[in-house]
Biopython code that builds the backbone (N, CA, C, O; Angstrom):
import numpy as np
from Bio.PDB.StructureBuilder import StructureBuilder

atoms = [
    (1, "MET", "N", (118.875, 134.082, 100.811)),
    (1, "MET", "CA", (117.982, 132.939, 100.962)),
    (1, "MET", "C", (118.366, 131.854, 99.954)),
    (1, "MET", "O", (118.721, 132.149, 98.813)),
    (2, "ALA", "N", (118.291, 130.630, 100.383)),
    (2, "ALA", "CA", (118.674, 129.494, 99.552)),
    (2, "ALA", "C", (117.599, 129.192, 98.514)),
    (2, "ALA", "O", (116.408, 129.393, 98.751)),
    (3, "ASN", "N", (118.048, 128.704, 97.360)),
    (3, "ASN", "CA", (117.103, 128.297, 96.326)),
    (3, "ASN", "C", (117.018, 126.772, 96.280)),
    (3, "ASN", "O", (117.693, 126.086, 97.047)),
    (4, "ILE", "N", (116.202, 126.256, 95.397)),
    (4, "ILE", "CA", (115.955, 124.815, 95.346)),
    (4, "ILE", "C", (117.217, 124.028, 94.973)),
    (4, "ILE", "O", (117.415, 122.917, 95.464)),
    (5, "GLU", "N", (118.056, 124.584, 94.125)),
    (5, "GLU", "CA", (119.300, 123.894, 93.748)),
    (5, "GLU", "C", (120.230, 123.767, 94.951)),
    (5, "GLU", "O", (120.881, 122.738, 95.130)),
    (6, "ASP", "N", (120.292, 124.804, 95.769)),
    (6, "ASP", "CA", (121.110, 124.756, 96.986)),
    (6, "ASP", "C", (120.585, 123.693, 97.945)),
    (6, "ASP", "O", (121.362, 122.968, 98.565)),
    (7, "ALA", "N", (119.274, 123.608, 98.062)),
    (7, "ALA", "CA", (118.659, 122.611, 98.942)),
    (7, "ALA", "C", (118.960, 121.196, 98.453)),
    (7, "ALA", "O", (119.299, 120.326, 99.255)),
    (8, "LYS", "N", (118.841, 120.958, 97.155)),
    (8, "LYS", "CA", (119.135, 119.641, 96.587)),
    (8, "LYS", "C", (120.593, 119.257, 96.835)),
    (8, "LYS", "O", (120.891, 118.116, 97.185)),
    (9, "LYS", "N", (121.477, 120.200, 96.655)),
    (9, "LYS", "CA", (122.903, 119.946, 96.862)),
    (9, "LYS", "C", (123.182, 119.614, 98.330)),
    (9, "LYS", "O", (123.950, 118.696, 98.618)),
    (10, "ALA", "N", (122.570, 120.344, 99.252)),
    (10, "ALA", "CA", (122.761, 120.100, 100.683)),
    (10, "ALA", "C", (122.279, 118.699, 101.070)),
    (10, "ALA", "O", (122.943, 118.004, 101.839)),
    (11, "VAL", "N", (121.135, 118.291, 100.541)),
    (11, "VAL", "CA", (120.590, 116.957, 100.825)),
    (11, "VAL", "C", (121.524, 115.880, 100.289)),
    (11, "VAL", "O", (121.846, 114.922, 100.991)),
    (12, "SER", "N", (121.951, 116.040, 99.054)),
    (12, "SER", "CA", (122.830, 115.061, 98.426)),
    (12, "SER", "C", (124.136, 114.905, 99.195)),
    (12, "SER", "O", (124.558, 113.783, 99.475)),
    (13, "GLU", "N", (124.770, 116.002, 99.533)),
    (13, "GLU", "CA", (126.032, 115.950, 100.267)),
    (13, "GLU", "C", (125.861, 115.325, 101.653)),
    (13, "GLU", "O", (126.704, 114.543, 102.091)),
    (14, "PHE", "N", (124.775, 115.667, 102.339)),
    (14, "PHE", "CA", (124.509, 115.112, 103.663)),
    (14, "PHE", "C", (124.347, 113.595, 103.600)),
    (14, "PHE", "O", (124.967, 112.876, 104.383)),
    (15, "LEU", "N", (123.522, 113.102, 102.680)),
    (15, "LEU", "CA", (123.277, 111.663, 102.597)),
    (15, "LEU", "C", (124.526, 110.899, 102.154)),
    (15, "LEU", "O", (124.794, 109.810, 102.660)),
    (16, "LYS", "N", (125.281, 111.453, 101.225)),
    (16, "LYS", "CA", (126.521, 110.791, 100.798)),
    (16, "LYS", "C", (127.466, 110.610, 101.980)),
    (16, "LYS", "O", (128.054, 109.543, 102.157)),
    (17, "LYS", "N", (127.606, 111.643, 102.776)),
    (17, "LYS", "CA", (128.506, 111.588, 103.929)),
    (17, "LYS", "C", (127.955, 110.679, 105.027)),
    (17, "LYS", "O", (128.689, 109.857, 105.575)),
    (18, "THR", "N", (126.693, 110.818, 105.343)),
    (18, "THR", "CA", (126.081, 110.076, 106.444)),
    (18, "THR", "C", (125.965, 108.583, 106.153)),
    (18, "THR", "O", (126.214, 107.754, 107.028)),
    (19, "LEU", "N", (125.588, 108.246, 104.928)),
    (19, "LEU", "CA", (125.341, 106.846, 104.573)),
    (19, "LEU", "C", (126.536, 106.175, 103.905)),
    (19, "LEU", "O", (126.509, 104.972, 103.647)),
    (20, "SER", "N", (127.578, 106.943, 103.625)),
    (20, "SER", "CA", (128.777, 106.433, 102.937)),
    (20, "SER", "C", (128.417, 105.785, 101.598)),
    (20, "SER", "O", (128.810, 104.653, 101.315)),
    (21, "VAL", "N", (127.668, 106.519, 100.790)),
    (21, "VAL", "CA", (127.293, 106.058, 99.457)),
    (21, "VAL", "C", (127.849, 107.023, 98.413)),
    (21, "VAL", "O", (128.181, 108.168, 98.718)),
    (22, "LYS", "N", (127.944, 106.536, 97.179)),
    (22, "LYS", "CA", (128.501, 107.357, 96.102)),
    (22, "LYS", "C", (127.461, 108.231, 95.432)),
    (22, "LYS", "O", (127.722, 109.391, 95.113)),
    (23, "ASP", "N", (126.281, 107.672, 95.219)),
    (23, "ASP", "CA", (125.272, 108.391, 94.457)),
    (23, "ASP", "C", (123.984, 108.595, 95.249)),
    (23, "ASP", "O", (123.497, 107.699, 95.940)),
    (24, "VAL", "N", (123.459, 109.798, 95.122)),
    (24, "VAL", "CA", (122.178, 110.164, 95.718)),
    (24, "VAL", "C", (121.411, 110.933, 94.658)),
    (24, "VAL", "O", (121.941, 111.864, 94.052)),
    (25, "LYS", "N", (120.169, 110.546, 94.436)),
    (25, "LYS", "CA", (119.337, 111.249, 93.461)),
    (25, "LYS", "C", (118.157, 111.886, 94.197)),
    (25, "LYS", "O", (117.289, 111.188, 94.720)),
    (26, "VAL", "N", (118.138, 113.202, 94.229)),
    (26, "VAL", "CA", (117.039, 113.913, 94.863)),
    (26, "VAL", "C", (115.845, 113.854, 93.912)),
    (26, "VAL", "O", (115.912, 114.347, 92.786)),
    (27, "ILE", "N", (114.752, 113.244, 94.377)),
    (27, "ILE", "CA", (113.585, 113.051, 93.517)),
    (27, "ILE", "C", (112.432, 113.980, 93.873)),
    (27, "ILE", "O", (111.429, 114.034, 93.162)),
    (28, "LYS", "N", (112.578, 114.716, 94.987)),
    (28, "LYS", "CA", (111.546, 115.671, 95.375)),
    (28, "LYS", "C", (112.191, 116.740, 96.249)),
    (28, "LYS", "O", (112.990, 116.432, 97.133)),
    (29, "ALA", "N", (111.842, 117.979, 95.999)),
    (29, "ALA", "CA", (112.296, 119.079, 96.848)),
    (29, "ALA", "C", (111.235, 120.165, 96.794)),
    (29, "ALA", "O", (110.804, 120.579, 95.718)),
    (30, "SER", "N", (110.823, 120.619, 97.967)),
    (30, "SER", "CA", (109.809, 121.669, 97.996)),
    (30, "SER", "C", (110.010, 122.549, 99.218)),
    (30, "SER", "O", (110.490, 122.107, 100.262)),
    (31, "LYS", "N", (109.631, 123.792, 99.054)),
    (31, "LYS", "CA", (109.688, 124.765, 100.134)),
    (31, "LYS", "C", (108.598, 124.420, 101.131)),
    (31, "LYS", "O", (107.459, 124.154, 100.746)),
    (32, "ALA", "N", (108.944, 124.424, 102.417)),
    (32, "ALA", "CA", (107.966, 124.098, 103.459)),
    (32, "ALA", "C", (108.151, 125.084, 104.604)),
    (32, "ALA", "O", (109.043, 124.926, 105.438)),
    (33, "GLY", "N", (107.317, 126.079, 104.633)),
    (33, "GLY", "CA", (107.442, 127.093, 105.680)),
    (33, "GLY", "C", (108.752, 127.840, 105.555)),
    (33, "GLY", "O", (109.031, 128.463, 104.530)),
    (34, "ASP", "N", (109.556, 127.773, 106.607)),
    (34, "ASP", "CA", (110.857, 128.433, 106.603)),
    (34, "ASP", "C", (111.986, 127.510, 106.165)),
    (34, "ASP", "O", (113.156, 127.880, 106.264)),
    (35, "GLY", "N", (111.657, 126.321, 105.685)),
    (35, "GLY", "CA", (112.698, 125.367, 105.310)),
    (35, "GLY", "C", (112.360, 124.609, 104.043)),
    (35, "GLY", "O", (111.612, 125.088, 103.190)),
    (36, "TRP", "N", (112.924, 123.421, 103.936)),
    (36, "TRP", "CA", (112.755, 122.579, 102.753)),
    (36, "TRP", "C", (112.443, 121.155, 103.161)),
    (36, "TRP", "O", (112.932, 120.672, 104.182)),
    (37, "GLU", "N", (111.631, 120.487, 102.365)),
    (37, "GLU", "CA", (111.371, 119.064, 102.522)),
    (37, "GLU", "C", (111.787, 118.391, 101.227)),
    (37, "GLU", "O", (111.497, 118.886, 100.138)),
    (38, "SER", "N", (112.467, 117.264, 101.352)),
    (38, "SER", "CA", (112.918, 116.580, 100.144)),
    (38, "SER", "C", (112.903, 115.075, 100.341)),
    (38, "SER", "O", (112.869, 114.567, 101.462)),
    (39, "GLU", "N", (112.931, 114.382, 99.213)),
    (39, "GLU", "CA", (113.066, 112.931, 99.200)),
    (39, "GLU", "C", (114.200, 112.596, 98.255)),
    (39, "GLU", "O", (114.361, 113.222, 97.208)),
    (40, "ALA", "N", (114.988, 111.595, 98.639)),
    (40, "ALA", "CA", (116.131, 111.209, 97.823)),
    (40, "ALA", "C", (116.187, 109.690, 97.688)),
    (40, "ALA", "O", (115.903, 108.952, 98.631)),
    (41, "GLU", "N", (116.556, 109.252, 96.506)),
    (41, "GLU", "CA", (116.705, 107.836, 96.207)),
    (41, "GLU", "C", (118.170, 107.458, 96.400)),
    (41, "GLU", "O", (119.071, 108.102, 95.862)),
    (42, "VAL", "N", (118.389, 106.397, 97.182)),
    (42, "VAL", "CA", (119.743, 105.959, 97.487)),
    (42, "VAL", "C", (119.814, 104.445, 97.311)),
    (42, "VAL", "O", (118.937, 103.717, 97.777)),
    (43, "TYR", "N", (120.859, 103.980, 96.639)),
    (43, "TYR", "CA", (121.099, 102.541, 96.522)),
    (43, "TYR", "C", (122.174, 102.166, 97.523)),
    (43, "TYR", "O", (123.295, 102.673, 97.476)),
    (44, "GLU", "N", (121.811, 101.260, 98.439)),
    (44, "GLU", "CA", (122.718, 100.830, 99.497)),
    (44, "GLU", "C", (122.910, 99.320, 99.439)),
    (44, "GLU", "O", (122.073, 98.590, 98.908)),
    (45, "GLU", "N", (124.021, 98.873, 99.992)),
    (45, "GLU", "CA", (124.287, 97.447, 100.084)),
    (45, "GLU", "C", (123.121, 96.774, 100.799)),
    (45, "GLU", "O", (122.632, 97.277, 101.811)),
    (46, "SER", "N", (122.684, 95.647, 100.275)),
    (46, "SER", "CA", (121.533, 94.943, 100.845)),
    (46, "SER", "C", (121.813, 94.517, 102.276)),
    (46, "SER", "O", (122.737, 93.743, 102.524)),
    (47, "SER", "N", (121.030, 95.011, 103.209)),
    (47, "SER", "CA", (121.223, 94.674, 104.619)),
    (47, "SER", "C", (120.909, 93.196, 104.877)),
    (47, "SER", "O", (121.529, 92.574, 105.739)),
    (48, "PHE", "N", (119.956, 92.637, 104.139)),
    (48, "PHE", "CA", (119.613, 91.229, 104.316)),
    (48, "PHE", "C", (120.764, 90.337, 103.865)),
    (48, "PHE", "O", (121.173, 89.434, 104.595)),
    (49, "ILE", "N", (121.278, 90.581, 102.687)),
    (49, "ILE", "CA", (122.391, 89.785, 102.159)),
    (49, "ILE", "C", (123.619, 89.942, 103.056)),
    (49, "ILE", "O", (124.338, 88.977, 103.315)),
    (50, "LYS", "N", (123.847, 91.156, 103.522)),
    (50, "LYS", "CA", (124.982, 91.428, 104.406)),
    (50, "LYS", "C", (124.833, 90.662, 105.721)),
    (50, "LYS", "O", (125.819, 90.150, 106.252)),
    (51, "SER", "N", (123.605, 90.578, 106.252)),
    (51, "SER", "CA", (123.379, 89.875, 107.516)),
    (51, "SER", "C", (123.635, 88.376, 107.389)),
    (51, "SER", "O", (123.945, 87.705, 108.373)),
    (52, "LEU", "N", (123.502, 87.861, 106.168)),
    (52, "LEU", "CA", (123.788, 86.447, 105.925)),
    (52, "LEU", "C", (125.279, 86.186, 105.749)),
    (52, "LEU", "O", (125.716, 85.036, 105.699)),
    (53, "GLY", "N", (126.056, 87.263, 105.656)),
    (53, "GLY", "CA", (127.501, 87.125, 105.489)),
    (53, "GLY", "C", (127.906, 86.791, 104.069)),
    (53, "GLY", "O", (129.008, 86.297, 103.832)),
    (54, "LEU", "N", (127.020, 87.060, 103.125)),
    (54, "LEU", "CA", (127.311, 86.754, 101.730)),
    (54, "LEU", "C", (127.896, 87.972, 101.021)),
    (54, "LEU", "O", (127.547, 89.115, 101.317)),
    (55, "SER", "N", (128.775, 87.703, 100.098)),
    (55, "SER", "CA", (129.369, 88.767, 99.295)),
    (55, "SER", "C", (128.597, 88.861, 97.981)),
    (55, "SER", "O", (128.519, 87.888, 97.230)),
    (56, "THR", "N", (128.036, 90.016, 97.711)),
    (56, "THR", "CA", (127.250, 90.194, 96.500)),
    (56, "THR", "C", (127.197, 91.666, 96.128)),
    (56, "THR", "O", (127.566, 92.533, 96.920)),
    (57, "ARG", "N", (126.744, 91.931, 94.940)),
    (57, "ARG", "CA", (126.565, 93.307, 94.497)),
    (57, "ARG", "C", (125.111, 93.752, 94.596)),
    (57, "ARG", "O", (124.759, 94.824, 94.103)),
    (58, "VAL", "N", (124.273, 92.952, 95.219)),
    (58, "VAL", "CA", (122.861, 93.283, 95.364)),
    (58, "VAL", "C", (122.727, 94.534, 96.211)),
    (58, "VAL", "O", (123.337, 94.653, 97.273)),
    (59, "GLN", "N", (121.920, 95.464, 95.722)),
    (59, "GLN", "CA", (121.695, 96.696, 96.461)),
    (59, "GLN", "C", (120.201, 96.922, 96.651)),
    (59, "GLN", "O", (119.381, 96.543, 95.816)),
    (60, "ASP", "N", (119.879, 97.546, 97.764)),
    (60, "ASP", "CA", (118.499, 97.924, 98.057)),
    (60, "ASP", "C", (118.285, 99.365, 97.616)),
    (60, "ASP", "O", (119.161, 100.213, 97.787)),
    (61, "ARG", "N", (117.116, 99.634, 97.049)),
    (61, "ARG", "CA", (116.735, 101.006, 96.696)),
    (61, "ARG", "C", (115.941, 101.560, 97.864)),
    (61, "ARG", "O", (114.873, 101.049, 98.198)),
    (62, "ASN", "N", (116.462, 102.596, 98.478)),
    (62, "ASN", "CA", (115.804, 103.207, 99.624)),
    (62, "ASN", "C", (115.478, 104.666, 99.329)),
    (62, "ASN", "O", (116.210, 105.353, 98.617)),
    (63, "ILE", "N", (114.383, 105.112, 99.884)),
    (63, "ILE", "CA", (113.980, 106.515, 99.773)),
    (63, "ILE", "C", (114.114, 107.144, 101.153)),
    (63, "ILE", "O", (113.580, 106.633, 102.137)),
    (64, "TYR", "N", (114.831, 108.255, 101.209)),
    (64, "TYR", "CA", (115.015, 108.989, 102.461)),
    (64, "TYR", "C", (114.288, 110.321, 102.380)),
    (64, "TYR", "O", (114.305, 110.992, 101.348)),
    (65, "GLU", "N", (113.652, 110.691, 103.479)),
    (65, "GLU", "CA", (113.023, 112.001, 103.600)),
    (65, "GLU", "C", (113.950, 112.868, 104.453)),
    (65, "GLU", "O", (114.341, 112.484, 105.556)),
    (66, "VAL", "N", (114.291, 114.037, 103.926)),
    (66, "VAL", "CA", (115.205, 114.939, 104.626)),
    (66, "VAL", "C", (114.530, 116.300, 104.762)),
    (66, "VAL", "O", (113.979, 116.831, 103.798)),
    (67, "LYS", "N", (114.581, 116.857, 105.976)),
    (67, "LYS", "CA", (114.028, 118.187, 106.220)),
    (67, "LYS", "C", (115.170, 119.132, 106.579)),
    (67, "LYS", "O", (116.009, 118.822, 107.424)),
    (68, "LEU", "N", (115.185, 120.287, 105.923)),
    (68, "LEU", "CA", (116.206, 121.306, 106.137)),
    (68, "LEU", "C", (115.558, 122.571, 106.673)),
    (68, "LEU", "O", (114.390, 122.845, 106.396)),
    (69, "ASN", "N", (116.324, 123.345, 107.447)),
    (69, "ASN", "CA", (115.814, 124.652, 107.854)),
    (69, "ASN", "C", (116.193, 125.679, 106.772)),
    (69, "ASN", "O", (116.755, 125.310, 105.741)),
    (70, "ASP", "N", (115.891, 126.949, 107.004)),
    (70, "ASP", "CA", (116.154, 127.971, 105.986)),
    (70, "ASP", "C", (117.640, 128.226, 105.763)),
    (70, "ASP", "O", (118.019, 128.860, 104.778)),
    (71, "LYS", "N", (118.493, 127.733, 106.679)),
    (71, "LYS", "CA", (119.948, 127.867, 106.518)),
    (71, "LYS", "C", (120.557, 126.603, 105.908)),
    (71, "LYS", "O", (121.778, 126.449, 105.868)),
    (72, "LEU", "N", (119.696, 125.703, 105.434)),
    (72, "LEU", "CA", (120.075, 124.438, 104.812)),
    (72, "LEU", "C", (120.775, 123.486, 105.773)),
    (72, "LEU", "O", (121.601, 122.672, 105.362)),
    (73, "GLU", "N", (120.442, 123.594, 107.045)),
    (73, "GLU", "CA", (120.940, 122.656, 108.041)),
    (73, "GLU", "C", (119.912, 121.536, 108.180)),
    (73, "GLU", "O", (118.710, 121.794, 108.248)),
    (74, "VAL", "N", (120.389, 120.297, 108.222)),
    (74, "VAL", "CA", (119.489, 119.159, 108.329)),
    (74, "VAL", "C", (118.826, 119.163, 109.706)),
    (74, "VAL", "O", (119.499, 119.198, 110.737)),
    (75, "GLN", "N", (117.510, 119.127, 109.699)),
    (75, "GLN", "CA", (116.731, 119.072, 110.935)),
    (75, "GLN", "C", (116.330, 117.648, 111.264)),
    (75, "GLN", "O", (116.260, 117.267, 112.432)),
    (76, "SER", "N", (116.065, 116.860, 110.225)),
    (76, "SER", "CA", (115.718, 115.457, 110.428)),
    (76, "SER", "C", (115.868, 114.701, 109.118)),
    (76, "SER", "O", (115.816, 115.275, 108.030)),
    (77, "TYR", "N", (116.056, 113.393, 109.259)),
    (77, "TYR", "CA", (116.025, 112.531, 108.081)),
    (77, "TYR", "C", (115.572, 111.150, 108.526)),
    (77, "TYR", "O", (115.827, 110.729, 109.654)),
    (78, "GLU", "N", (114.894, 110.452, 107.618)),
    (78, "GLU", "CA", (114.415, 109.115, 107.914)),
    (78, "GLU", "C", (114.236, 108.330, 106.625)),
    (78, "GLU", "O", (114.009, 108.895, 105.555)),
    (79, "ILE", "N", (114.343, 107.030, 106.752)),
    (79, "ILE", "CA", (114.128, 106.154, 105.609)),
    (79, "ILE", "C", (112.627, 105.941, 105.459)),
    (79, "ILE", "O", (111.925, 105.753, 106.452)),
    (80, "LYS", "N", (112.137, 105.969, 104.236)),
    (80, "LYS", "CA", (110.699, 105.784, 103.985)),
    (80, "LYS", "C", (110.370, 104.373, 103.549)),
    (80, "LYS", "O", (109.285, 103.870, 103.838)),
    (81, "THR", "N", (111.300, 103.726, 102.853)),
    (81, "THR", "CA", (111.016, 102.371, 102.358)),
    (81, "THR", "C", (112.062, 101.395, 102.811)),
    (81, "THR", "O", (111.982, 100.210, 102.487)),
]
sb = StructureBuilder()
sb.init_structure("model")
sb.init_model(0)
sb.init_chain("A")
sb.init_seg("    ")
for serial, (resi, resn, name, xyz) in enumerate(atoms, 1):
    if name == "N":
        sb.init_residue(resn, " ", resi, " ")
    sb.init_atom(name, np.array(xyz, "f"), 0.0, 1.0, " ", f" {name:<3s}", serial, name[0])
structure = sb.get_structure()
């Protein structure tokens, strides 16, 4: 059975790959039934600035909610902010 560190690592690796970002900080992880629920803080290129076609280092801070099953497979993820 997976422990909380394994769950945090799975979330971090999934978001890095899916969102093409360098850093992911897991800020919440808890056992939920047969799986895990977590929240992670991710800094991404500002979608507003990007839509204007401007080059900048401005980044948006986004929180993602990720749900894993007991085998640490991602069941769902969504942006919260």
